[in-house]
N, C-alpha and C positions, 0 to 999 in steps of 0.2 A: 598837689593832686586832689581832685574832687571826683570820686566815683560815687555817683548818687545811688541810693537805694531806690527800689521801685516805688516805694511810698512817697519819696521826695521828688520824683521826676515831674509830676504834674504841677506841683507848686513852683518848681524852677522854670518850667516852660511858660507858665502864666506870668512870671516875673523875671525875665531874662536880664543879664547884666546890661547896664546902661553904657558901658565903655566897650573897649575891644576885648576879644577873647577867642578861644578855640574850643568848640563844642563838638564832640563826636557822639552821634546817636546810633546805636547798634542793637542787634539782637535777632532772634529767630522769627519774631512777629514783624514781618516787613511792612504790614499795613500800619502798625503802631509806630514804627520808625518814621514812615512817611507822614503820618498824622502829626506826630510831635514836632517834626522838623518844620512842617507847614505852619503849625500854630506858633512855634517859637519865632520863625522869621516874620510872620505877620505881626506879632506883638512887638518884636524888636524894631521893625521898620515902621510901625504905626501905620501900616497900609500903604506906605510909599513904594511904588513900583518903578520909580525913576531908574533907568538902567545905569546911570552914573552912581547911584547909591546902592543898588541891588544887582549883583551879578550872579546869574544862575549858570553854572558850568558843569558839563558832563565830566566825570572822572577821567575818561579816556583822553580828553584834551590836556589834562594836567599830566598824565602819564607820558604823553608824547612830547610835552614841553614842561619839565619840572620847574623851570624858573618862572613860569607864568604865575604860579600861586603867590610867590612872594612879591612879584610885581603888582598883582591885583591887591594884595594885602596892604602895600605901601602907597597905593594910589589915593590921592586926596580928592574927595568929591568936588566937582566943579562949583556947586552952589552950597557948599558946606554940609554939615551933618555927618553922620557915621556911615561908613561903607560896610555892606554885608555881602559876604561871598558864600553862596549856597552851592555845595558840591553834591551831586547825585550820582547814582549808578556806580558805586565803588566796589561792589562785590567782585572778588577775584582780581582786583587791580591794586598794584603796589604804589600807594601814595606817600609812603614814608620818606623817600628821597626829596619830595617836594615840600612836605610838612616840617621836616626836621629843621631847616634853616629858619622857618617862621618861629618855631618854639624856642629857638636860641636868642631871639630878639628880646631886649629889655622892655621896649615900648610896643604896645599892641594898639595901633590906631583903628583897626577894623575888626569886625566880627566874622569868624569863619564857622559855618555850620556844615557838618559832614554827615551824610546818611551812609551807614554801613550795614553789612549783613550780620550773620550769626558768627561772630569772631571769637575764637577761643582765647581765654585769659593768657596773657604773656605772649601774644602773637600780633605782628603787624601794627596797624594803627592803634589798636586797643592798648598794646604794650607801650607805644610811644606816648599816647595821651595820658594813660593812667599813671605813668611814671613821672609826669610833669607836675610841678607843684601848683600851677595856675590853670591848666587846661581842665576841661570838664568832660566826663564820660557818662552818658545816660543809657542804661540798659533797657531793652524793650522785650519783655517776655510775654508769653500767651496769657490772655486774661483769665483770672480765676473767677469763682462764683460771685465774690463781692463786686468786682469790676464789671462783670456782665450785668449784674443788677443795676449798677450805676448807668450803664449804657442804655438798658431798657427804660429806666426812669427818664433819662435825658430825652430820648426819642419819643416816648409816649407823651411826655409833658409838652414837648414842642408841638405834637400833633393834637393836643387836647383830647386824649383818649386814655381810658384806663385799661388794665389787663388783669384777667383772672389769675388766681394763684396757680391753677393747673396749667394755664398757657405759659406763665412765667417759668414754671418748672420744666415744661417742654422745651423752651428756648435755651435753657441751661445745657441741655444735651446736644444742641445744634450749633451753638455759637462758641467763640473763644479762641479758635485757632489763628485768626487773623483779624486785627482790629477793624481795618477798612471793610473787609468782607462782612464782618458782623454788623457794622453800622449800616452798610448798604442793604443787608437783608432786613434790618429793623425799619429802615426808611421805606422799603418796598412793602413791608407788612402794614405799616401805618397808612400808607397810601391806599392799599387794598381795602382797609377797613374804614376809610374816610366816610363819615356820616354815621358810623356806629358809635355806641357809647363805650363798648368794651371789646377787647380782643379775646377770642376764645381759641381753644385748641384746634377746632375745625379750620379756623382762619390760617393757623400756622401750617397745617397739613396741606392746605390749598396753595399757599404762597411759597413756602420753603421746602416743599416736597422735592424740588429738583435742585435745591441749593447745594453748593459745594460742601457745606458742613454736613448736610444730610447724606450726601453721596459718600463722605468719609465714614459716617456711621454704618452705612450699608456695606462698605468695603470691609470694615473691621468685623462686622457681624458675619459676613460671608466667610471670612477666614476662620472665625471662631466656630462656625457651624459646619465647616468642611464643604461649603458650596463653591466648588472650583469654577464652575461656569460663570457665576456672578462675579467671582473674584477676578478671573481672567479679563472679563469685560471692563471691570472697574480699574484694573491696573493699566489697561490700554489707554483709557481716558485720562488716568493720572499722568502717564508719560506724555501724552499729546498736549495736555494743559500746562505742562511745566510746573506742576504743583510743588510746594515746599515739602519734601519728603521727611525732613526732620520733625516738622510739626505733626504730620500724620503718624510717624513712627512713635512719637511721644504720646499721641492720643491712643494708639493701639496698646502701648505699654500701660497707660492709665486704666484702660478698659480691662486688661487682664489682671491688673491689681485689684480692681473692683470685683471681678469674678472670683479671685482668690479669697477675698474677704467674705463674699457671699457663700462660697463653697464651704468655708469653715462653719458657717451657721447651719448649712444643710447637713454637714457631717455630724452636727450635734443633735440632729433629729427634726429640724424645722422643715416643713414642705418648701420646695423651691419657689413655687408661686407666691407663697407668703413672704419669703425673703425678698423676692423681687419687688413686690407691692409695697414693702415696708421701707424701701430705700429713701434717704433724704440727702439732697433734693430728689424728688421722685424721678424715676426713669420715664422717658417719653412713652406714652401709652402704646404707640405703634411698634415699639421695640420690645416690649415686655414679653410677648410670647416667644420671640427668638432667643432672648436672654435666658428665659426659663429652660429652653431646650439646650442651651449652651451649658447650663449647670448640670444637666443630665449627662452630657457628653464628657465633660472634663472632670477628672479626679484631681485632688490637691497636688499630688506629685507631678502630674502631667502639666498642670498650670504653672508649677515652678520651673519646669523645663521651658515652657513657652515664654515665661517672663525673662528668662536668661537670654533667649534668642532675640526677643524684642528690645531688651536693654542694650544688647550689642549693636543692633540695627540703629537704634536711636543715637548711640554714641558715635558710630561711624558716619551716619548721615549728617550729624552736626559738624563734624570735623572736615568733611569733604563733600561739597555740593555735587560734584560730578559723579560720586559714587552713591549718592543718596537714593535715587529711584531704583537702580538695580539691587542695592542691598536691601531696601525695604521690600521690594517685590519678592526677593528670594525668601526673606523672613516670613512674610505673610503666606506664601505658598507652602513653606515648610510647616507652618502652624495649621494651615488648611488641610494638608494631606494627613497630618496627625489626627485632626478632628474627624475627618472622613473615615479613617481606619477605626477609630474608637466608636464612632456612630454605627458603623457596619457591624462591629462585634456585639453591640448592645441590642441589635434587632432580634 
């Protein structure tokens, strides 16, 4: 069994096995899952899109006919070479009956690449792959600060443009939930600033002002401020867009963890505005006044209760996609009602 660490994943994708194999790519960042699967298949196939060598199959087709996978796996390409089977849209589908016979074979003539969702350890395909001595599991988690910096560098370098330190810091607060969404926003930003020498914070506000990452920040801020009208509108859009609730719940949890750390500084006598301005990486300038107000609203003990509520929502939304949006909505509304009550008492 090879369960790659996040730091090993990119190196493996850039240099996939030359023979047959079974590779399961999974995690909460569906954009990163798709990006890594695409890169791996492209590298492994060396750009060959011949349908005899590269078969793209929807998971529902495998579920309806479990024997198809092993048939595809054992098919010899008409003109030689290695056959690659790329399986997509596996979320909520049980592929274990189809994959199990493949894993029991001694000889693996083809390469299977499977895109999965946020699968809990010890469950379904993740359990099947991670317990096998030759199969490979690649986790895909939301990007951290270091990876976001790498993405920014890749896209600005490709566009032959630089970026100010303030603009880079602003992007950190707006990107990271979904790799493909982050890369798409960066490409849009670079296109908007075409002909300029450097990207500034004004460019980010103009281009990413309506981006999903920014909407998520607005949603979380609305909950923390007790702004029920903005939160209700945001939750409606969240439900309609079919957003990944576990990612947003995790971002809300991280925000309240940040508030908890900053509140400790305020309790020691530092002005809230000074604490907010001193954060590293810097908080996006447009959010600072709102976060300053949040620190006035929330006491440490109240933040700890909010953290417990959001931690539960994050856990449940990761375990069950169908419950994700309603559980997240209830958690944010509970937090918002508490913030509104505390804000009213402080007037």
